[in-house]
N, C-alpha and C positions, 0 to 999 in steps of 0.2 A: 437608372438612365441608360440608355444604349449606348454600347461603346462606339457606334458610329458616330454619334454626337459628339462624343468625346475626342475621338479622332478629328473630327472636323475642326472642332474648337482649338484643339491642339496644332492643328496644320495652319489655321488662321492666326493663332498667337505666334507661332514660329515665323510665319510670313510677316507679319508687322513688325517683328522685332528685327528680322532680316532687312526689310526695307529701310527700317529706321537706322540701323547700322551702316547701310552703304551710302544714304543719304548724308550721314553725318561724316562718314569717311571722305566723302567728296567734299563736304563743306570746311571741316575744321581738322580732319586727320585724325589717325587712331589714338596718338598721343594725348590728345586734347580732348578727346570724347570721354564721357563718364556713364557708368550705368544709369545714373539719373537722366542724362541727356538721351540716352536710347529709350529710356522708359517715358519720358515725355514726348518724344516723338512718335512712338508706337501708341501712345496714349493707353498705356497698361501701369499697373503700380509694380513697385520693385519687388514685391513677393511673387508676383507672376512670372517676372524675369528669372528670379532666383529658383523657381520651380524647374527652369529648363536649363539654366547655366549657372556656373558657380561664380563667374565675373565676366569681364568683357574679354579676357585673354581666352577663356574656354568657348565664348562664342566666335572668337576670332579663329580659333582652331578648327571649330566644327564647319565653319565657312571656308576655310581652306581645304580642309578635307572634300567638302562638296565641290569644290573649284577643280581640285585634282581628279575627282572621280567624274566630273562633267566633260573634261577633254582628254581623251586618251592620248598616251605618249605617241611619238612616232614610231613607226616601226622598229623593232630591234630591241634586244634585251640589255645591252650596253649601257653603261652609266649615262652617256649623252642622251639617249632616248629616254630615260626617266626625268630629264630636265627640260625636255622640249614641248612640253605640253602648253600650247599656246592658250592665254585666257579664253573661256568659252563663251563669254559675253562682257559687256562694258563693266558690269558690276564686279566680275573677277578680275577684270584687267586693274581695277581700283587697288586690289589687294598686292599687285604687282609693282603699283606706282607709288604706294605710300610708303616711305622710308621704314617706318616702324612696322607697319604690316608685313612689307617685303623681306625683313628680318627673320619673322616669324614663320613665312613662306618657306624660306630657305632651310629653316630648321626642320618644319614638318617634312619637307621632301627628304632631307638626310634621315630623319626618324624613320619614315616610311619605306625608304628604299635601302637602308642598310642591311636589314635582315636578309633580303635577297642577293644584293650585289657584292656585299663583302664576302661571303663565301665564294663567289664567283671569280672575284679578284684574287683570293687566296688561290685558288685553284689554277687560275692562269699564271700566277706569278710565284708562287710558292712563297709568298710573304705570311708574317705572323698576322693574326686577326687585326693587332693595333696598327701595324703598318699598312695593312689593305684598308682599314678603315680611314686612316690618315689620306690616302689617296683617292679614296670615294669622297669624301668630303672635299677635296680639293677640285675634283672634277665636277661635283654638284654645283659648288660655289661659282667656279669659273664659267661653267655653262649657262647657268642661271644669270650670272652678271652679263654675259654677251647678249643673251636673249633680250635682257632688259635694256641695254644698250641700243639694239636694233629695234626695241619697241615691240618686239614679238611679230613684227611684220613678216609674212612669207613672201618670198621672191629670191631674185638671184643673189642677192647681198647675203640673205639668210641662209640660202642654200650653201653658198660657197664657205660662209664662217662655219656651218656644221661640218662640212667636208673637211676643213682645215682643223678643226676642234677634234673631229675624229682620227684623223691622221696622227696628230699630235698624241692623243691619248693612247692610240695603239701602238705607237712607236715607243712611248714611254712604257707601256706595259711590258713590251719585249724587251726593252733594255734592263728593266727592273729584273724582269724573269730571268734572263741571262747572267744578270750579275748573281742570282742567288741560286743558280741551276749548278749543282756540284759538278755536272760533266762539262761545265763551261771552265773549270780551273784546271790549269796544267801543272 
């Protein structure tokens, strides 16, 4: 069999699984959906599902990663920019709207961003890896919560919130940095 046919079949299968997932997410939510529900909706057997995903959580993680890749963050490399990826479409918005899926979104943002941002925080503040990670998680969770509260709607209110959060975060980083800077001790 030609690899083009296999790739086309794989893309089709992943597409129907994705469509079934988002349809069920909108109707019943992540917590109540099962792999059997996804398979029924996608009109595939469970074996086909398990060829692609270990369980519904692995599928959710793949869709979160897809959502994060689809909408680049706002400019900047600071923690806030990492958390300001608006949902690229209505399907992805469901990930941010469903309470159970959202918790996993926040976890994935932390996992994906920690490798880059924790060393940056350590360098800026002189904090240990553990302390820098705590600040990173705090910033991610806070920024995502505010963005969710605002419904990811861009505009003056969003811009004001981002400016406020940025000022708060930078001030906190400076305060922590000076607290740990040996030159600041008398």
